[in-house]
VEXKOLTI-180574 format. One record per residue (C-alpha): residue in one letter; x, y, z. Coordinates in steps of 0.2 Angstrom, whole numbers, padded with zeros to 4 digits, always signed. Each point is the difference from the previous one (the first is absolute). Layout:
VEXKOLTI-180574
AXYZ...
This chain:
VEXKOLTI-180574
M-0504+0045-0092A+0014-0011+0002T-0004-0016+0012Q+0012-0004+0015D+0009-0016-0001P-0009-0010+0015N+0016-0010+0002Q+0008+0017+0003K+0005+0004+0019R+0003+0016+0008I+0015-0003+0012V+0005+0014+0012F+0018-0001+0007L+0004+0007+0017H+0019+0001+0003P+0008+0010+0014D+0016+0007-0010L+0002-0003-0018G+0021+0003-0001I+0011-0012-0006G+0003-0016+0007G-0007-0018-0001A-0016+0001+0007E-0003+0015-0012R+0006-0008-0014L-0013-0014+0003V-0014+0012+0001I+0004+0008-0015D+0002-0016-0010A-0016-0009+0007A-0009+0018-0006V+0006+0001-0015G-0003-0017-0004L-0019-0002+0005Q-0002+0016-0009S+0007-0009-0016R-0011-0014+0003G-0015+0014-0001H-0004+0004+0017K+0000+0019+0006V+0013+0003+0013T+0001+0014+0011I+0014+0002+0013F-0002+0010+0016T+0018+0004+0010S+0004+0013+0014Y+0016+0004-0009C+0007+0001-0017D+0016+0010-0004P+0000+0003-0021S+0019-0002+0001H+0002-0015+0011C-0014-0012-0006F-0001-0011-0013E-0003+0006-0018E-0017-0009-0002A-0006+0009+0016R+0005+0018-0007D-0003-0001-0021G-0017-0003+0000T-0001-0019-0003L-0009+0000+0018D-0013+0009+0007V+0009+0005+0017R-0008+0011+0012V+0009+0007+0015R-0011+0003+0018G+0001+0001+0017N+0017+0007+0002S-0003+0014+0012F+0006-0011+0013P+0018-0001+0003S+0009-0020-0003S+0008+0003+0015I+0003+0008+0018F+0017+0007+0003G+0005-0015-0011R-0011-0013+0012F-0017-0008+0002A+0001-0004-0020I-0014-0013+0003L-0013+0009+0009C+0002+0014-0014A+0002-0012-0014I-0020-0006+0007V-0006+0019+0001R+0005+0005-0016Q-0006-0016-0009I-0017+0002+0012H+0000+0020-0008L+0003-0008-0016V-0017-0010+0001L-0010+0014+0007S+0007+0012-0012I-0010-0010-0015A-0012-0008+0008L-0008+0014+0011F+0008+0016-0002S-0001-0001-0019H-0011-0011-0013E+0015-0007-0008L-0003-0019+0006E-0018+0001-0004S+0003+0007-0019L+0012-0016-0004R-0011-0012+0010P+0013-0013+0001T-0004-0017+0000A+0016-0006+0009F+0013+0009+0012F+0020-0005-0003V+0006+0005+0018D+0020-0006+0003Q+0012+0003+0013L-0011+0009+0013S-0018-0010+0005A-0006+0013+0013C-0012+0008-0014V-0008-0016-0003P-0014+0000+0014L-0005+0018-0006L+0000-0004-0019R-0012-0013+0004L-0010+0014+0010V-0001+0014-0011Y+0000-0012-0017P-0008-0015+0004N-0004-0008-0017A+0019+0000-0006K+0011-0016+0005I+0015+0003+0007L+0018-0009-0004F+0012+0001+0010Y+0020-0001-0007C+0011-0004+0016H+0018+0002-0005F+0005-0004+0018P-0008+0004+0018D+0004+0017+0006Q+0003-0005+0017L+0015-0012-0005L+0007+0015-0009A+0000+0012+0016Q+0017+0001+0006K+0004-0008+0016S+0007+0007+0016S+0007-0008+0018G-0001+0006+0016I-0014+0010+0008L-0001+0010-0018G-0006-0017-0008V-0011-0003+0014V-0008+0018-0004K+0000-0003-0017W-0009-0018+0002F-0014+0010+0009Y+0000+0013-0014R-0001-0011-0014L-0012-0010+0008P-0017+0008-0005F+0007+0002-0018N+0004-0019-0001L-0018-0004+0005V-0006+0012-0013E+0010-0008-0014S-0006-0017+0005W-0019+0003+0003S+0001+0013-0016T+0010-0013-0013G-0015-0013+0006C-0014+0012-0006S+0007-0001-0019D-0012-0011-0010G+0017-0008-0007I+0018+0001+0002V+0015-0004-0010V+0019-0001+0004N+0015+0003-0010S+0008-0016+0003R-0004-0018+0009F+0015+0007+0012T-0011+0014+0005G-0015-0010+0001G+0007-0011+0014V+0006+0015+0009V-0018+0009-0001K-0008-0017+0008K+0012+0001+0014A-0002+0019+0003F-0019-0001-0002P-0006-0016+0009R-0017+0006-0005L+0003-0002-0016K+0007-0018-0001R-0017-0007-0008R+0000+0014-0013R+0003-0005-0017L+0017+0010-0005D+0003+0001-0020C+0019+0003-0006I-0001+0013-0014Y+0020+0004-0002P+0007+0017-0007C+0005+0001-0017V+0012+0007-0013D-0004+0008-0017I+0005-0016-0011N-0003+0012-0016V+0014+0011+0002T+0012-0002-0014D+0012-0011+0004S+0016+0012+0000E+0017-0006-0005R+0013-0002+0013K+0011+0015+0000P+0014+0003+0013L+0000+0017+0009W+0017-0003+0004P+0009-0012-0014G+0013-0012+0007R-0008+0001+0018E-0012-0011+0009V-0015+0009+0007L-0009-0008+0015L-0016+0009+0003S-0010+0002+0016I-0016+0009-0002N-0012+0002+0016R-0006+0015+0012F+0013+0008+0010E-0008-0008+0017R+0010-0010+0012K-0013-0014-0001K+0006-0004-0018D+0018-0003+0007V+0009+0008-0015A+0015+0000+0012L+0001-0018-0005A+0004+0003-0017I+0014+0012+0006K+0008-0013+0013A+0000-0015-0015F+0009+0013-0012A+0013+0004+0012G+0003-0019+0003L+0006-0002-0018N+0017+0000-0004E+0008+0014-0007R+0000-0007-0019D-0019-0001+0000R-0003+0017+0009K+0009+0007-0014A-0008-0010-0013A-0017+0007+0006R-0012+0013+0007L-0012+0000+0012V-0014+0012-0005I-0014+0003+0015A-0014+0007-0008G-0018+0003+0006G-0014+0010+0008Y+0004+0014+0011D-0011+0013+0006S+0010+0016+0009R-0017+0002+0010V+0003-0017+0007P+0013+0001+0014E+0004-0018+0001N+0005+0003-0020V+0011+0014+0005S+0009-0009+0013Y+0002-0018-0005H+0008+0007-0017K+0013+0008+0012E+0001-0015+0010L+0003-0011-0017E+0016+0012-0004V+0007+0001+0017L+0000-0021-0001A+0009+0000-0016D+0013+0013+0006S+0002-0012+0015F+0005-0013-0015K+0010+0015-0007L-0011-0003-0018T-0002+0016-0011H-0016+0006-0002E-0010+0014-0010T-0017+0006+0001H-0012+0007-0012K-0016+0003-0001S-0002-0006-0019L+0014-0008-0011P+0010+0014-0008D+0009-0007-0014P+0007-0016+0004S+0017+0005-0005K+0000+0013+0013I+0002-0013+0013S+0015-0001+0008E+0010-0016-0006S+0005-0002+0018T-0017+0001+0006Q-0006-0018+0010I-0018+0005+0004L-0012+0011-0008F-0014+0005+0010L-0016+0006-0012L-0014+0009+0009S-0017+0000-0006V+0003-0009-0017S-0012+0002-0016N-0007-0015-0011S+0010+0005-0012L+0018-0001+0010K-0008-0015+0008Q-0001-0007-0016S+0016+0004-0005L+0008-0006+0016L-0008-0017-0004N+0005-0001-0017S+0019+0002+0007A-0001-0011+0016T+0010-0017+0002L-0010-0004+0016L-0014+0006+0010I+0003+0000+0019Y-0016-0002+0010T+0003+0003+0018P-0017+0003+0008L-0003-0015+0014N-0018-0005+0000E-0006+0010-0013H-0019-0001-0003F+0003-0002-0018G+0011+0009-0009I-0002+0008-0019V+0019+0005-0004P+0006-0020-0002L-0015+0000-0012E+0006+0014-0008A+0018-0005+0000M-0004-0017-0008L-0011+0007-0015N+0014+0008-0004R+0011-0016-0001V+0009+0005+0017P+0004-0014+0012V-0005+0003+0018L+0008-0002+0017A-0013+0002+0014A-0004-0006+0017D-0006-0017+0002Q-0016+0006+0009G-0016+0007-0002G-0006+0006-0018P+0016-0004-0011L-0004-0019+0004E-0016+0002-0010T+0012+0010-0015V+0016-0005-0001V+0005-0018-0003D+0016-0004+0009G+0014-0008-0013S-0011+0005-0015T-0006+0019-0001G+0011+0005+0015W+0008-0005+0019L-0010+0001+0014R+0012+0002+0016P-0002+0002+0017T+0002+0020+0008S+0008-0007+0016S+0017+0004-0008A+0007+0008-0015R+0013-0013-0003P-0012-0010-0011W-0004+0016-0009T+0017+0003-0003Q+0002-0017-0006I-0014+0003-0013M+0006+0015-0008A+0018-0006-0001E-0006-0015-0009V-0010+0010-0012L+0014+0012-0004D+0010-0017-0004M-0013-0005-0011S-0001+0016-0009R+0020-0002-0005T-0003-0015-0012Q-0011-0003-0014V-0006-0016+0008G-0005+0012+0017K-0008+0012-0011L-0011-0013-0008E-0005-0005+0015L-0006+0015+0007A-0009+0003-0014E-0009-0016+0000M-0005+0006+0016G-0007+0014-0003T-0010-0007-0015R-0009-0011+0012G-0004+0015+0012Q-0005+0009-0015K-0013-0016-0003R-0006-0002+0016V-0003+0019+0004Q-0012+0000-0019A-0008-0017+0007E-0005+0005+0017F+0001+0019+0004S-0006+0009-0015K-0012+0015+0002E-0013-0008-0011K-0001-0016+0012M-0001+0012+0016A-0013+0009-0008W-0010-0015-0003R+0003-0007+0017M-0005+0017+0007E-0017+0000-0010V-0005-0018+0005E+0003+0003+0019I-0011+0017-0002D-0015-0012-0011S+0002-0012+0015L-0005+0013+0014E-0018+0000-0007K-0002-0017+0004E+0010+0002+0017R-0013+0002+0017R+0006+0017+0007Q+0008-0002+0015D-0007+0006+0017M+0006+0016+0005F-0003-0003+0019P+0004-0017+0003M-0005-0009+0015W+0017+0001+0009L+0000+0020-0003V-0016+0003+0005W+0003-0011+0018T+0016+0009+0000V-0009+0016-0001V-0013-0005+0010L+0012-0008+0013S+0010+0018-0001T-0015+0009+0002I-0006-0009+0016A+0018+0002+0007G-0001+0017-0002V-0017+0003+0007L+0005-0013+0016G+0018+0009+0002Y-0012+0018+0000V-0010-0006+0013F+0011-0007+0010M+0012+0014+0000R-0016+0013+0003L-0005-0012+0016L+0018+0001+0006F+0001+0020-0001Y-0018+0000+0008M+0006-0010+0015L+0017+0010-0001E-0011+0016+0001L-0011-0006+0014D+0015-0005+0010L+0006+0017-0002E-0016+0008+0005L-0004-0013+0016E+0020+0009+0004R-0004+0014-0003A-0016+0000+0010G+0011-0010+0015N+0012+0015-0001E-0014+0014+0003S-0009-0011+0013R+0018+0000+0010A+0004+0016-0004L-0018+0006+0006R+0004-0010+0017S+0015+0006+0003A-0006+0018-0003K-0015-0002+0012G+0013-0008+0012E+0011+0015+0000L-0016+0012+0003
């Protein structure tokens, strides 16, 4: 009988919704990387649509299991965080108590990301396994802010969830972040984690893919490419505004292609795409929208902006092979995987000068970093790149910039490097002293809250008793006066 490798770990991943996005790409890459290093990996998720997920999640490369999907992801489009927590708790209960799946897997470690609410429960139902929490960004900072009375109501609504997030994140045996920028934000958002060690494990790209030949989709026309989910926080509108600022000659020489994640189930994706179309119309920019790119020759010559919804990996690769410049507009992006994909394909990057791109894009070497407060600096870089593309010397400069970007990605952001860092982090959990689930500040908060509740209850009971006593005395007095009055009449 074959003996099990003593170094092999059994790692269980828990992820809310295994769709298509940066967080999901990281989970898939981490799982595949650890699996390739000899570990047994199982992914549990509350939702995974085979037609809207990464290939490794549906082609048998990974053991992906959907559990705890009986509760809705929102209620009338609201209460998303409450529903997400309930779904995650249901998932854990489904595999730990309602079935024997977790027991049969005998995990040595859990990998939890995005939502930390289940961490304390995992420690209770399976105390032998260590828990690594990967923080993409604090959820409380991702929630959309409101003003006025609605803002006050929302603040009180979010308060318990924010407290749960802070507490449950701290219950993890180890915490890693996707960038140094995120690490700083986490310590500001969760003061109790200031003394915790937050290691940085960058997301990665597959550097082993064939170095494809650059092939223009529209010969004689430069492609300015934006790849992002159709969400307002990605500020894709900035790319349209910057493109609109180009002179007529440059607009005719280039086409702005806006491609990215789009899910018709997500109202924001639908509404933001419409907003972008309206914005293009306001600048009198012609545009088309396709769910997948038809024959490129079928795109009208007059189309200046091309919207592509939910592009496949192969289509994204074709777009990168054709792009002259990647335009990455999100402000304070936690990390940003798209600039890495572009640099790997030798495409210079124009990105925001804050957040994750500061750790990936080298200004003036592999691309440009510019403020997002105005579209003008972005227009200037677009115009500069288009000018460079018209001369042999300029084309050579762009090619050298692309080569430097490719070498940087290969050296720092490979799948192998990320998997190795992840393995080292999980190994180190065995040496870490397990964090107290109920630290003294939490114990005292519960105790004082309980005492305050009991005293409040006693006070209210006394108050009601005194009021009832006053009523009884008043009632008795009224009856006595009525009795004396009746005797007087007699």
